[in-house]
HTML snippet that shows the backbone in 3Dmol.js (N, CA, C, O; Angstrom):
<script src="https://3Dmol.org/build/3Dmol-min.js"></script>
<div id="view" style="width:600px;height:400px;position:relative"></div>
<script>
const pdb = `
ATOM      1  N   UNK A   1     127.717  66.233  68.973  1.00  0.00           N
ATOM      2  CA  UNK A   1     127.302  67.585  69.305  1.00  0.00           C
ATOM      3  C   UNK A   1     128.341  68.205  70.237  1.00  0.00           C
ATOM      4  O   UNK A   1     128.720  67.607  71.244  1.00  0.00           O
ATOM      5  N   UNK A   2     128.775  69.357  69.906  1.00  0.00           N
ATOM      6  CA  UNK A   2     129.802  70.028  70.684  1.00  0.00           C
ATOM      7  C   UNK A   2     129.159  70.904  71.748  1.00  0.00           C
ATOM      8  O   UNK A   2     128.234  71.664  71.464  1.00  0.00           O
ATOM      9  N   UNK A   3     129.653  70.793  72.968  1.00  0.00           N
ATOM     10  CA  UNK A   3     129.146  71.632  74.051  1.00  0.00           C
ATOM     11  C   UNK A   3     129.762  73.015  73.946  1.00  0.00           C
ATOM     12  O   UNK A   3     130.970  73.166  73.763  1.00  0.00           O
ATOM     13  N   UNK A   4     128.922  74.003  74.063  1.00  0.00           N
ATOM     14  CA  UNK A   4     129.427  75.374  74.062  1.00  0.00           C
ATOM     15  C   UNK A   4     129.131  75.987  75.427  1.00  0.00           C
ATOM     16  O   UNK A   4     128.021  75.873  75.948  1.00  0.00           O
ATOM     17  N   UNK A   5     130.121  76.624  75.981  1.00  0.00           N
ATOM     18  CA  UNK A   5     129.979  77.228  77.292  1.00  0.00           C
ATOM     19  C   UNK A   5     129.887  78.732  77.136  1.00  0.00           C
ATOM     20  O   UNK A   5     130.442  79.317  76.205  1.00  0.00           O
ATOM     21  N   UNK A   6     129.184  79.336  78.055  1.00  0.00           N
ATOM     22  CA  UNK A   6     129.068  80.783  78.051  1.00  0.00           C
ATOM     23  C   UNK A   6     129.318  81.283  79.474  1.00  0.00           C
ATOM     24  O   UNK A   6     128.943  80.648  80.460  1.00  0.00           O
ATOM     25  N   UNK A   7     129.940  82.396  79.535  1.00  0.00           N
ATOM     26  CA  UNK A   7     130.238  83.004  80.827  1.00  0.00           C
ATOM     27  C   UNK A   7     129.555  84.358  80.851  1.00  0.00           C
ATOM     28  O   UNK A   7     129.769  85.199  79.978  1.00  0.00           O
ATOM     29  N   UNK A   8     128.734  84.552  81.862  1.00  0.00           N
ATOM     30  CA  UNK A   8     128.068  85.836  82.006  1.00  0.00           C
ATOM     31  C   UNK A   8     128.756  86.624  83.101  1.00  0.00           C
ATOM     32  O   UNK A   8     129.199  86.067  84.105  1.00  0.00           O
ATOM     33  N   UNK A   9     128.836  87.913  82.894  1.00  0.00           N
ATOM     34  CA  UNK A   9     129.519  88.780  83.842  1.00  0.00           C
ATOM     35  C   UNK A   9     128.627  89.189  84.997  1.00  0.00           C
ATOM     36  O   UNK A   9     127.416  88.968  84.987  1.00  0.00           O
ATOM     37  N   UNK A  10     129.253  89.787  85.986  1.00  0.00           N
ATOM     38  CA  UNK A  10     128.509  90.253  87.146  1.00  0.00           C
ATOM     39  C   UNK A  10     127.544  91.374  86.780  1.00  0.00           C
ATOM     40  O   UNK A  10     126.481  91.504  87.387  1.00  0.00           O
ATOM     41  N   UNK A  11     127.906  92.172  85.801  1.00  0.00           N
ATOM     42  CA  UNK A  11     127.031  93.279  85.404  1.00  0.00           C
ATOM     43  C   UNK A  11     125.703  92.761  84.867  1.00  0.00           C
ATOM     44  O   UNK A  11     124.653  93.343  85.137  1.00  0.00           O
ATOM     45  N   UNK A  12     125.746  91.672  84.111  1.00  0.00           N
ATOM     46  CA  UNK A  12     124.507  91.112  83.579  1.00  0.00           C
ATOM     47  C   UNK A  12     123.638  90.534  84.696  1.00  0.00           C
ATOM     48  O   UNK A  12     122.419  90.705  84.685  1.00  0.00           O
ATOM     49  N   UNK A  13     124.249  89.863  85.641  1.00  0.00           N
ATOM     50  CA  UNK A  13     123.485  89.328  86.779  1.00  0.00           C
ATOM     51  C   UNK A  13     122.918  90.462  87.631  1.00  0.00           C
ATOM     52  O   UNK A  13     121.777  90.391  88.089  1.00  0.00           O
ATOM     53  N   UNK A  14     123.709  91.494  87.839  1.00  0.00           N
ATOM     54  CA  UNK A  14     123.232  92.625  88.624  1.00  0.00           C
ATOM     55  C   UNK A  14     122.081  93.337  87.908  1.00  0.00           C
ATOM     56  O   UNK A  14     121.103  93.723  88.547  1.00  0.00           O
ATOM     57  N   UNK A  15     122.189  93.513  86.602  1.00  0.00           N
ATOM     58  CA  UNK A  15     121.108  94.134  85.841  1.00  0.00           C
ATOM     59  C   UNK A  15     119.835  93.316  85.879  1.00  0.00           C
ATOM     60  O   UNK A  15     118.740  93.870  85.979  1.00  0.00           O
ATOM     61  N   UNK A  16     119.970  92.005  85.800  1.00  0.00           N
ATOM     62  CA  UNK A  16     118.803  91.128  85.899  1.00  0.00           C
ATOM     63  C   UNK A  16     118.177  91.229  87.275  1.00  0.00           C
ATOM     64  O   UNK A  16     116.954  91.299  87.403  1.00  0.00           O
ATOM     65  N   UNK A  17     119.007  91.237  88.303  1.00  0.00           N
ATOM     66  CA  UNK A  17     118.501  91.358  89.665  1.00  0.00           C
ATOM     67  C   UNK A  17     117.767  92.683  89.871  1.00  0.00           C
ATOM     68  O   UNK A  17     116.691  92.721  90.468  1.00  0.00           O
ATOM     69  N   UNK A  18     118.358  93.764  89.372  1.00  0.00           N
ATOM     70  CA  UNK A  18     117.725  95.082  89.506  1.00  0.00           C
ATOM     71  C   UNK A  18     116.392  95.123  88.769  1.00  0.00           C
ATOM     72  O   UNK A  18     115.420  95.677  89.281  1.00  0.00           O
ATOM     73  N   UNK A  19     116.336  94.546  87.580  1.00  0.00           N
ATOM     74  CA  UNK A  19     115.069  94.555  86.834  1.00  0.00           C
ATOM     75  C   UNK A  19     114.001  93.747  87.571  1.00  0.00           C
ATOM     76  O   UNK A  19     112.843  94.162  87.611  1.00  0.00           O
ATOM     77  N   UNK A  20     114.365  92.607  88.153  1.00  0.00           N
ATOM     78  CA  UNK A  20     113.387  91.820  88.905  1.00  0.00           C
ATOM     79  C   UNK A  20     112.924  92.539  90.170  1.00  0.00           C
ATOM     80  O   UNK A  20     111.751  92.460  90.537  1.00  0.00           O
ATOM     81  N   UNK A  21     113.839  93.237  90.834  1.00  0.00           N
ATOM     82  CA  UNK A  21     113.457  94.013  92.027  1.00  0.00           C
ATOM     83  C   UNK A  21     112.521  95.153  91.639  1.00  0.00           C
ATOM     84  O   UNK A  21     111.526  95.391  92.322  1.00  0.00           O
ATOM     85  N   UNK A  22     112.824  95.857  90.559  1.00  0.00           N
ATOM     86  CA  UNK A  22     111.955  96.958  90.117  1.00  0.00           C
ATOM     87  C   UNK A  22     110.573  96.449  89.721  1.00  0.00           C
ATOM     88  O   UNK A  22     109.564  97.079  90.037  1.00  0.00           O
ATOM     89  N   UNK A  23     110.525  95.323  89.035  1.00  0.00           N
ATOM     90  CA  UNK A  23     109.228  94.758  88.657  1.00  0.00           C
ATOM     91  C   UNK A  23     108.443  94.303  89.892  1.00  0.00           C
ATOM     92  O   UNK A  23     107.217  94.416  89.920  1.00  0.00           O
ATOM     93  N   UNK A  24     109.133  93.797  90.897  1.00  0.00           N
ATOM     94  CA  UNK A  24     108.458  93.424  92.144  1.00  0.00           C
ATOM     95  C   UNK A  24     107.911  94.653  92.852  1.00  0.00           C
ATOM     96  O   UNK A  24     106.788  94.627  93.356  1.00  0.00           O
ATOM     97  N   UNK A  25     108.687  95.725  92.895  1.00  0.00           N
ATOM     98  CA  UNK A  25     108.194  96.968  93.492  1.00  0.00           C
ATOM     99  C   UNK A  25     106.995  97.513  92.720  1.00  0.00           C
ATOM    100  O   UNK A  25     106.061  98.045  93.321  1.00  0.00           O
ATOM    101  N   UNK A  26     107.015  97.385  91.399  1.00  0.00           N
ATOM    102  CA  UNK A  26     105.870  97.821  90.604  1.00  0.00           C
ATOM    103  C   UNK A  26     104.624  97.011  90.956  1.00  0.00           C
ATOM    104  O   UNK A  26     103.529  97.565  91.060  1.00  0.00           O
ATOM    105  N   UNK A  27     104.790  95.703  91.139  1.00  0.00           N
ATOM    106  CA  UNK A  27     103.653  94.857  91.510  1.00  0.00           C
ATOM    107  C   UNK A  27     103.097  95.254  92.865  1.00  0.00           C
ATOM    108  O   UNK A  27     101.881  95.343  93.031  1.00  0.00           O
ATOM    109  N   UNK A  28     103.962  95.493  93.828  1.00  0.00           N
ATOM    110  CA  UNK A  28     103.515  95.908  95.157  1.00  0.00           C
ATOM    111  C   UNK A  28     102.848  97.275  95.088  1.00  0.00           C
ATOM    112  O   UNK A  28     101.817  97.489  95.727  1.00  0.00           O
ATOM    113  N   UNK A  29     103.413  98.194  94.329  1.00  0.00           N
ATOM    114  CA  UNK A  29     102.826  99.521  94.188  1.00  0.00           C
ATOM    115  C   UNK A  29     101.427  99.443  93.578  1.00  0.00           C
ATOM    116  O   UNK A  29     100.508 100.124  94.033  1.00  0.00           O
ATOM    117  N   UNK A  30     101.269  98.610  92.548  1.00  0.00           N
ATOM    118  CA  UNK A  30      99.956  98.456  91.903  1.00  0.00           C
ATOM    119  C   UNK A  30      98.949  97.855  92.880  1.00  0.00           C
ATOM    120  O   UNK A  30      97.796  98.283  92.934  1.00  0.00           O
ATOM    121  N   UNK A  31      99.393  96.857  93.654  1.00  0.00           N
ATOM    122  CA  UNK A  31      98.448  96.204  94.557  1.00  0.00           C
ATOM    123  C   UNK A  31      98.062  97.088  95.740  1.00  0.00           C
ATOM    124  O   UNK A  31      96.945  96.981  96.247  1.00  0.00           O
ATOM    125  N   UNK A  32      98.973  97.966  96.192  1.00  0.00           N
ATOM    126  CA  UNK A  32      98.672  98.810  97.347  1.00  0.00           C
ATOM    127  C   UNK A  32      97.939 100.083  96.935  1.00  0.00           C
ATOM    128  O   UNK A  32      96.926 100.435  97.539  1.00  0.00           O
ATOM    129  N   UNK A  33      98.436 100.768  95.924  1.00  0.00           N
ATOM    130  CA  UNK A  33      97.874 102.063  95.565  1.00  0.00           C
ATOM    131  C   UNK A  33      96.898 102.010  94.386  1.00  0.00           C
ATOM    132  O   UNK A  33      96.224 103.003  94.109  1.00  0.00           O
ATOM    133  N   UNK A  34      96.809 100.892  93.697  1.00  0.00           N
ATOM    134  CA  UNK A  34      95.899 100.796  92.558  1.00  0.00           C
ATOM    135  C   UNK A  34      94.687  99.940  92.852  1.00  0.00           C
ATOM    136  O   UNK A  34      94.107  99.344  91.944  1.00  0.00           O
ATOM    137  N   UNK A  35      94.299  99.875  94.121  1.00  0.00           N
ATOM    138  CA  UNK A  35      93.213  98.978  94.535  1.00  0.00           C
ATOM    139  C   UNK A  35      91.860  99.384  93.942  1.00  0.00           C
ATOM    140  O   UNK A  35      90.967  98.542  93.849  1.00  0.00           O
ATOM    141  N   UNK A  36      91.685 100.622  93.547  1.00  0.00           N
ATOM    142  CA  UNK A  36      90.402 101.052  93.010  1.00  0.00           C
ATOM    143  C   UNK A  36      90.258 100.764  91.511  1.00  0.00           C
ATOM    144  O   UNK A  36      89.225 101.080  90.920  1.00  0.00           O
ATOM    145  N   UNK A  37      91.273 100.176  90.899  1.00  0.00           N
ATOM    146  CA  UNK A  37      91.217  99.895  89.467  1.00  0.00           C
ATOM    147  C   UNK A  37      90.550  98.553  89.148  1.00  0.00           C
ATOM    148  O   UNK A  37      90.238  98.283  87.989  1.00  0.00           O
ATOM    149  N   UNK A  38      90.330  97.718  90.155  1.00  0.00           N
ATOM    150  CA  UNK A  38      89.669  96.413  90.044  1.00  0.00           C
ATOM    151  C   UNK A  38      90.279  95.525  88.967  1.00  0.00           C
ATOM    152  O   UNK A  38      91.349  94.954  89.173  1.00  0.00           O
ATOM    153  N   UNK A  39      89.617  95.400  87.823  1.00  0.00           N
ATOM    154  CA  UNK A  39      90.063  94.479  86.777  1.00  0.00           C
ATOM    155  C   UNK A  39      91.411  94.890  86.201  1.00  0.00           C
ATOM    156  O   UNK A  39      92.241  94.031  85.903  1.00  0.00           O
ATOM    157  N   UNK A  40      91.634  96.163  86.044  1.00  0.00           N
ATOM    158  CA  UNK A  40      92.889  96.639  85.471  1.00  0.00           C
ATOM    159  C   UNK A  40      94.075  96.324  86.375  1.00  0.00           C
ATOM    160  O   UNK A  40      95.181  96.094  85.886  1.00  0.00           O
ATOM    161  N   UNK A  41      93.858  96.310  87.677  1.00  0.00           N
ATOM    162  CA  UNK A  41      94.923  95.972  88.611  1.00  0.00           C
ATOM    163  C   UNK A  41      95.368  94.536  88.418  1.00  0.00           C
ATOM    164  O   UNK A  41      96.567  94.255  88.394  1.00  0.00           O
ATOM    165  N   UNK A  42      94.426  93.634  88.281  1.00  0.00           N
ATOM    166  CA  UNK A  42      94.754  92.220  88.089  1.00  0.00           C
ATOM    167  C   UNK A  42      95.463  92.012  86.754  1.00  0.00           C
ATOM    168  O   UNK A  42      96.446  91.274  86.690  1.00  0.00           O
ATOM    169  N   UNK A  43      94.989  92.639  85.707  1.00  0.00           N
ATOM    170  CA  UNK A  43      95.619  92.498  84.392  1.00  0.00           C
ATOM    171  C   UNK A  43      97.039  93.063  84.411  1.00  0.00           C
ATOM    172  O   UNK A  43      97.948  92.477  83.824  1.00  0.00           O
ATOM    173  N   UNK A  44      97.228  94.189  85.077  1.00  0.00           N
ATOM    174  CA  UNK A  44      98.559  94.775  85.175  1.00  0.00           C
ATOM    175  C   UNK A  44      99.499  93.882  85.978  1.00  0.00           C
ATOM    176  O   UNK A  44     100.656  93.697  85.599  1.00  0.00           O
ATOM    177  N   UNK A  45      99.011  93.332  87.075  1.00  0.00           N
ATOM    178  CA  UNK A  45      99.832  92.433  87.885  1.00  0.00           C
ATOM    179  C   UNK A  45     100.193  91.170  87.099  1.00  0.00           C
ATOM    180  O   UNK A  45     101.321  90.687  87.202  1.00  0.00           O
ATOM    181  N   UNK A  46      99.268  90.638  86.326  1.00  0.00           N
ATOM    182  CA  UNK A  46      99.561  89.472  85.494  1.00  0.00           C
ATOM    183  C   UNK A  46     100.575  89.805  84.407  1.00  0.00           C
ATOM    184  O   UNK A  46     101.439  88.986  84.092  1.00  0.00           O
ATOM    185  N   UNK A  47     100.477  90.982  83.841  1.00  0.00           N
ATOM    186  CA  UNK A  47     101.442  91.390  82.821  1.00  0.00           C
ATOM    187  C   UNK A  47     102.844  91.513  83.423  1.00  0.00           C
ATOM    188  O   UNK A  47     103.818  91.051  82.829  1.00  0.00           O
ATOM    189  N   UNK A  48     102.944  92.130  84.588  1.00  0.00           N
ATOM    190  CA  UNK A  48     104.247  92.278  85.240  1.00  0.00           C
ATOM    191  C   UNK A  48     104.806  90.909  85.611  1.00  0.00           C
ATOM    192  O   UNK A  48     106.004  90.671  85.456  1.00  0.00           O
ATOM    193  N   UNK A  49     103.958  90.010  86.096  1.00  0.00           N
ATOM    194  CA  UNK A  49     104.415  88.659  86.432  1.00  0.00           C
ATOM    195  C   UNK A  49     104.901  87.919  85.190  1.00  0.00           C
ATOM    196  O   UNK A  49     105.862  87.153  85.262  1.00  0.00           O
ATOM    197  N   UNK A  50     104.253  88.140  84.062  1.00  0.00           N
ATOM    198  CA  UNK A  50     104.684  87.506  82.815  1.00  0.00           C
ATOM    199  C   UNK A  50     106.042  88.044  82.373  1.00  0.00           C
ATOM    200  O   UNK A  50     106.889  87.285  81.902  1.00  0.00           O
ATOM    201  N   UNK A  51     106.249  89.343  82.523  1.00  0.00           N
ATOM    202  CA  UNK A  51     107.541  89.927  82.172  1.00  0.00           C
ATOM    203  C   UNK A  51     108.634  89.371  83.082  1.00  0.00           C
ATOM    204  O   UNK A  51     109.732  89.066  82.618  1.00  0.00           O
ATOM    205  N   UNK A  52     108.336  89.240  84.375  1.00  0.00           N
ATOM    206  CA  UNK A  52     109.317  88.660  85.295  1.00  0.00           C
ATOM    207  C   UNK A  52     109.629  87.217  84.922  1.00  0.00           C
ATOM    208  O   UNK A  52     110.784  86.797  84.999  1.00  0.00           O
ATOM    209  N   UNK A  53     108.628  86.458  84.522  1.00  0.00           N
ATOM    210  CA  UNK A  53     108.861  85.069  84.115  1.00  0.00           C
ATOM    211  C   UNK A  53     109.736  85.011  82.866  1.00  0.00           C
ATOM    212  O   UNK A  53     110.605  84.145  82.758  1.00  0.00           O
ATOM    213  N   UNK A  54     109.515  85.923  81.926  1.00  0.00           N
ATOM    214  CA  UNK A  54     110.356  85.963  80.738  1.00  0.00           C
ATOM    215  C   UNK A  54     111.800  86.338  81.070  1.00  0.00           C
ATOM    216  O   UNK A  54     112.733  85.785  80.487  1.00  0.00           O
ATOM    217  N   UNK A  55     111.987  87.263  81.994  1.00  0.00           N
ATOM    218  CA  UNK A  55     113.347  87.643  82.401  1.00  0.00           C
ATOM    219  C   UNK A  55     114.054  86.455  83.038  1.00  0.00           C
ATOM    220  O   UNK A  55     115.222  86.192  82.750  1.00  0.00           O
ATOM    221  N   UNK A  56     113.344  85.739  83.905  1.00  0.00           N
ATOM    222  CA  UNK A  56     113.939  84.569  84.554  1.00  0.00           C
ATOM    223  C   UNK A  56     114.272  83.501  83.518  1.00  0.00           C
ATOM    224  O   UNK A  56     115.350  82.909  83.564  1.00  0.00           O
ATOM    225  N   UNK A  57     113.361  83.251  82.588  1.00  0.00           N
ATOM    226  CA  UNK A  57     113.610  82.232  81.561  1.00  0.00           C
ATOM    227  C   UNK A  57     114.764  82.645  80.650  1.00  0.00           C
ATOM    228  O   UNK A  57     115.580  81.809  80.260  1.00  0.00           O
ATOM    229  N   UNK A  58     114.833  83.916  80.316  1.00  0.00           N
ATOM    230  CA  UNK A  58     115.849  84.385  79.376  1.00  0.00           C
ATOM    231  C   UNK A  58     117.253  84.339  79.974  1.00  0.00           C
ATOM    232  O   UNK A  58     118.201  83.939  79.298  1.00  0.00           O
ATOM    233  N   UNK A  59     117.391  84.741  81.225  1.00  0.00           N
ATOM    234  CA  UNK A  59     118.724  84.826  81.812  1.00  0.00           C
ATOM    235  C   UNK A  59     119.075  83.621  82.683  1.00  0.00           C
ATOM    236  O   UNK A  59     120.129  83.014  82.497  1.00  0.00           O
ATOM    237  N   UNK A  60     118.207  83.269  83.630  1.00  0.00           N
ATOM    238  CA  UNK A  60     118.564  82.226  84.588  1.00  0.00           C
ATOM    239  C   UNK A  60     118.352  80.820  84.040  1.00  0.00           C
ATOM    240  O   UNK A  60     119.022  79.883  84.474  1.00  0.00           O
ATOM    241  N   UNK A  61     117.438  80.659  83.100  1.00  0.00           N
ATOM    242  CA  UNK A  61     117.242  79.349  82.479  1.00  0.00           C
ATOM    243  C   UNK A  61     117.997  79.268  81.150  1.00  0.00           C
ATOM    244  O   UNK A  61     117.853  78.293  80.413  1.00  0.00           O
ATOM    245  N   UNK A  62     118.788  80.275  80.847  1.00  0.00           N
ATOM    246  CA  UNK A  62     119.696  80.320  79.699  1.00  0.00           C
ATOM    247  C   UNK A  62     118.989  80.196  78.353  1.00  0.00           C
ATOM    248  O   UNK A  62     119.550  79.657  77.400  1.00  0.00           O
ATOM    249  N   UNK A  63     117.754  80.696  78.278  1.00  0.00           N
ATOM    250  CA  UNK A  63     117.051  80.723  77.003  1.00  0.00           C
ATOM    251  C   UNK A  63     117.778  81.628  76.013  1.00  0.00           C
ATOM    252  O   UNK A  63     117.639  81.469  74.800  1.00  0.00           O
ATOM    253  N   UNK A  64     118.534  82.555  76.523  1.00  0.00           N
ATOM    254  CA  UNK A  64     119.301  83.475  75.693  1.00  0.00           C
ATOM    255  C   UNK A  64     120.309  82.739  74.814  1.00  0.00           C
ATOM    256  O   UNK A  64     120.612  83.178  73.705  1.00  0.00           O
ATOM    257  N   UNK A  65     120.824  81.621  75.314  1.00  0.00           N
ATOM    258  CA  UNK A  65     121.863  80.888  74.600  1.00  0.00           C
ATOM    259  C   UNK A  65     121.347  79.627  73.905  1.00  0.00           C
ATOM    260  O   UNK A  65     122.118  78.926  73.251  1.00  0.00           O
ATOM    261  N   UNK A  66     120.062  79.334  74.039  1.00  0.00           N
ATOM    262  CA  UNK A  66     119.479  78.152  73.407  1.00  0.00           C
ATOM    263  C   UNK A  66     119.112  78.440  71.953  1.00  0.00           C
ATOM    264  O   UNK A  66     119.117  79.593  71.523  1.00  0.00           O
ATOM    265  N   UNK A  67     118.794  77.387  71.199  1.00  0.00           N
ATOM    266  CA  UNK A  67     118.378  77.595  69.800  1.00  0.00           C
ATOM    267  C   UNK A  67     117.114  78.450  69.694  1.00  0.00           C
ATOM    268  O   UNK A  67     116.327  78.547  70.635  1.00  0.00           O
ATOM    269  N   UNK A  68     116.946  79.055  68.544  1.00  0.00           N
ATOM    270  CA  UNK A  68     115.849  79.996  68.310  1.00  0.00           C
ATOM    271  C   UNK A  68     114.475  79.335  68.436  1.00  0.00           C
ATOM    272  O   UNK A  68     113.503  80.020  68.758  1.00  0.00           O
ATOM    273  N   UNK A  69     114.365  78.041  68.197  1.00  0.00           N
ATOM    274  CA  UNK A  69     113.076  77.361  68.254  1.00  0.00           C
ATOM    275  C   UNK A  69     112.461  77.443  69.649  1.00  0.00           C
ATOM    276  O   UNK A  69     111.239  77.497  69.786  1.00  0.00           O
ATOM    277  N   UNK A  70     113.298  77.452  70.680  1.00  0.00           N
ATOM    278  CA  UNK A  70     112.778  77.550  72.044  1.00  0.00           C
ATOM    279  C   UNK A  70     112.180  78.925  72.310  1.00  0.00           C
ATOM    280  O   UNK A  70     111.168  79.040  73.001  1.00  0.00           O
ATOM    281  N   UNK A  71     112.793  79.959  71.769  1.00  0.00           N
ATOM    282  CA  UNK A  71     112.233  81.305  71.912  1.00  0.00           C
ATOM    283  C   UNK A  71     110.900  81.411  71.185  1.00  0.00           C
ATOM    284  O   UNK A  71     109.976  82.071  71.660  1.00  0.00           O
ATOM    285  N   UNK A  72     110.806  80.760  70.038  1.00  0.00           N
ATOM    286  CA  UNK A  72     109.549  80.771  69.284  1.00  0.00           C
ATOM    287  C   UNK A  72     108.456  80.058  70.074  1.00  0.00           C
ATOM    288  O   UNK A  72     107.315  80.516  70.114  1.00  0.00           O
ATOM    289  N   UNK A  73     108.809  78.927  70.707  1.00  0.00           N
ATOM    290  CA  UNK A  73     107.816  78.203  71.510  1.00  0.00           C
ATOM    291  C   UNK A  73     107.351  79.032  72.700  1.00  0.00           C
ATOM    292  O   UNK A  73     106.160  79.045  73.010  1.00  0.00           O
ATOM    293  N   UNK A  74     108.269  79.726  73.372  1.00  0.00           N
ATOM    294  CA  UNK A  74     107.892  80.597  74.486  1.00  0.00           C
ATOM    295  C   UNK A  74     106.993  81.726  73.993  1.00  0.00           C
ATOM    296  O   UNK A  74     106.027  82.085  74.666  1.00  0.00           O
ATOM    297  N   UNK A  75     107.298  82.283  72.837  1.00  0.00           N
ATOM    298  CA  UNK A  75     106.475  83.344  72.259  1.00  0.00           C
ATOM    299  C   UNK A  75     105.068  82.843  71.954  1.00  0.00           C
ATOM    300  O   UNK A  75     104.096  83.561  72.187  1.00  0.00           O
ATOM    301  N   UNK A  76     104.946  81.637  71.444  1.00  0.00           N
ATOM    302  CA  UNK A  76     103.624  81.061  71.157  1.00  0.00           C
ATOM    303  C   UNK A  76     102.835  80.876  72.446  1.00  0.00           C
ATOM    304  O   UNK A  76     101.651  81.209  72.504  1.00  0.00           O
ATOM    305  N   UNK A  77     103.483  80.349  73.474  1.00  0.00           N
ATOM    306  CA  UNK A  77     102.798  80.132  74.753  1.00  0.00           C
ATOM    307  C   UNK A  77     102.357  81.458  75.358  1.00  0.00           C
ATOM    308  O   UNK A  77     101.232  81.572  75.844  1.00  0.00           O
ATOM    309  N   UNK A  78     103.227  82.457  75.335  1.00  0.00           N
ATOM    310  CA  UNK A  78     102.848  83.763  75.877  1.00  0.00           C
ATOM    311  C   UNK A  78     101.734  84.412  75.067  1.00  0.00           C
ATOM    312  O   UNK A  78     100.871  85.083  75.634  1.00  0.00           O
ATOM    313  N   UNK A  79     101.739  84.222  73.757  1.00  0.00           N
ATOM    314  CA  UNK A  79     100.653  84.751  72.920  1.00  0.00           C
ATOM    315  C   UNK A  79      99.329  84.088  73.262  1.00  0.00           C
ATOM    316  O   UNK A  79      98.297  84.753  73.355  1.00  0.00           O
ATOM    317  N   UNK A  80      99.365  82.777  73.449  1.00  0.00           N
ATOM    318  CA  UNK A  80      98.133  82.076  73.834  1.00  0.00           C
ATOM    319  C   UNK A  80      97.649  82.547  75.205  1.00  0.00           C
ATOM    320  O   UNK A  80      96.444  82.678  75.424  1.00  0.00           O
ATOM    321  N   UNK A  81      98.576  82.802  76.128  1.00  0.00           N
ATOM    322  CA  UNK A  81      98.205  83.320  77.443  1.00  0.00           C
ATOM    323  C   UNK A  81      97.503  84.667  77.307  1.00  0.00           C
ATOM    324  O   UNK A  81      96.485  84.902  77.959  1.00  0.00           O
ATOM    325  N   UNK A  82      98.030  85.544  76.476  1.00  0.00           N
ATOM    326  CA  UNK A  82      97.417  86.862  76.283  1.00  0.00           C
ATOM    327  C   UNK A  82      96.040  86.722  75.647  1.00  0.00           C
ATOM    328  O   UNK A  82      95.109  87.427  76.037  1.00  0.00           O
ATOM    329  N   UNK A  83      95.897  85.834  74.682  1.00  0.00           N
ATOM    330  CA  UNK A  83      94.599  85.631  74.035  1.00  0.00           C
ATOM    331  C   UNK A  83      93.571  85.140  75.046  1.00  0.00           C
ATOM    332  O   UNK A  83      92.446  85.639  75.085  1.00  0.00           O
ATOM    333  N   UNK A  84      93.955  84.160  75.865  1.00  0.00           N
ATOM    334  CA  UNK A  84      93.022  83.649  76.870  1.00  0.00           C
ATOM    335  C   UNK A  84      92.711  84.693  77.935  1.00  0.00           C
ATOM    336  O   UNK A  84      91.590  84.745  78.443  1.00  0.00           O
ATOM    337  N   UNK A  85      93.681  85.517  78.275  1.00  0.00           N
ATOM    338  CA  UNK A  85      93.443  86.589  79.236  1.00  0.00           C
ATOM    339  C   UNK A  85      92.448  87.600  78.675  1.00  0.00           C
ATOM    340  O   UNK A  85      91.556  88.055  79.391  1.00  0.00           O
ATOM    341  N   UNK A  86      92.595  87.948  77.422  1.00  0.00           N
ATOM    342  CA  UNK A  86      91.652  88.881  76.790  1.00  0.00           C
ATOM    343  C   UNK A  86      90.251  88.274  76.737  1.00  0.00           C
ATOM    344  O   UNK A  86      89.264  88.958  77.007  1.00  0.00           O
ATOM    345  N   UNK A  87      90.168  86.990  76.390  1.00  0.00           N
ATOM    346  CA  UNK A  87      88.861  86.323  76.381  1.00  0.00           C
ATOM    347  C   UNK A  87      88.236  86.308  77.775  1.00  0.00           C
ATOM    348  O   UNK A  87      87.027  86.492  77.914  1.00  0.00           O
ATOM    349  N   UNK A  88      89.047  86.093  78.797  1.00  0.00           N
ATOM    350  CA  UNK A  88      88.555  86.087  80.170  1.00  0.00           C
ATOM    351  C   UNK A  88      88.064  87.468  80.583  1.00  0.00           C
ATOM    352  O   UNK A  88      87.039  87.590  81.254  1.00  0.00           O
ATOM    353  N   UNK A  89      88.785  88.496  80.188  1.00  0.00           N
ATOM    354  CA  UNK A  89      88.366  89.859  80.540  1.00  0.00           C
ATOM    355  C   UNK A  89      87.052  90.213  79.854  1.00  0.00           C
ATOM    356  O   UNK A  89      86.173  90.816  80.471  1.00  0.00           O
ATOM    357  N   UNK A  90      86.913  89.841  78.576  1.00  0.00           N
ATOM    358  CA  UNK A  90      85.637  90.105  77.891  1.00  0.00           C
ATOM    359  C   UNK A  90      84.485  89.343  78.523  1.00  0.00           C
ATOM    360  O   UNK A  90      83.375  89.866  78.629  1.00  0.00           O
ATOM    361  N   UNK A  91      84.741  88.116  78.940  1.00  0.00           N
ATOM    362  CA  UNK A  91      83.696  87.334  79.623  1.00  0.00           C
ATOM    363  C   UNK A  91      83.324  87.986  80.944  1.00  0.00           C
ATOM    364  O   UNK A  91      82.145  88.069  81.290  1.00  0.00           O
ATOM    365  N   UNK A  92      84.321  88.447  81.680  1.00  0.00           N
ATOM    366  CA  UNK A  92      84.075  89.081  82.961  1.00  0.00           C
ATOM    367  C   UNK A  92      83.293  90.394  82.813  1.00  0.00           C
ATOM    368  O   UNK A  92      82.411  90.690  83.620  1.00  0.00           O
ATOM    369  N   UNK A  93      83.616  91.164  81.794  1.00  0.00           N
ATOM    370  CA  UNK A  93      82.972  92.454  81.593  1.00  0.00           C
ATOM    371  C   UNK A  93      81.541  92.336  81.082  1.00  0.00           C
ATOM    372  O   UNK A  93      80.740  93.248  81.287  1.00  0.00           O
ATOM    373  N   UNK A  94      81.206  91.232  80.421  1.00  0.00           N
ATOM    374  CA  UNK A  94      79.866  91.090  79.862  1.00  0.00           C
ATOM    375  C   UNK A  94      78.902  90.356  80.791  1.00  0.00           C
ATOM    376  O   UNK A  94      77.763  90.089  80.406  1.00  0.00           O
ATOM    377  N   UNK A  95      79.326  90.033  81.972  1.00  0.00           N
ATOM    378  CA  UNK A  95      78.418  89.369  82.934  1.00  0.00           C
ATOM    379  C   UNK A  95      77.744  90.355  83.811  1.00  0.00           C
ATOM    380  O   UNK A  95      76.952  89.974  84.673  1.00  0.00           O
TER     381      UNK A  95
END
`;
const viewer = $3Dmol.createViewer("view");
viewer.addModel(pdb, "pdb");
viewer.setStyle({}, {cartoon: {color: "spectrum"}});
viewer.zoomTo();
viewer.render();
</script>
């Protein structure tokens, strides 16, 4: 198996950093000013956290350069997370 190396530029790292900072500010904004939304606030915060986790996995864990099967596995796990989150919200709303 041949090792392949990749070099990422400063612009890509800076863009990733900016996106993570913006997503963090969005989370703080939702938690401070969206306190009256109750369930929707938690779901929004979980969604933003999931997007941040995907950004970290894609760039810092080099999922971008790995084989496609790993992206498919991450997609399956995230889909299952969304399904369980929806089931949890329906359970919460019907109590």
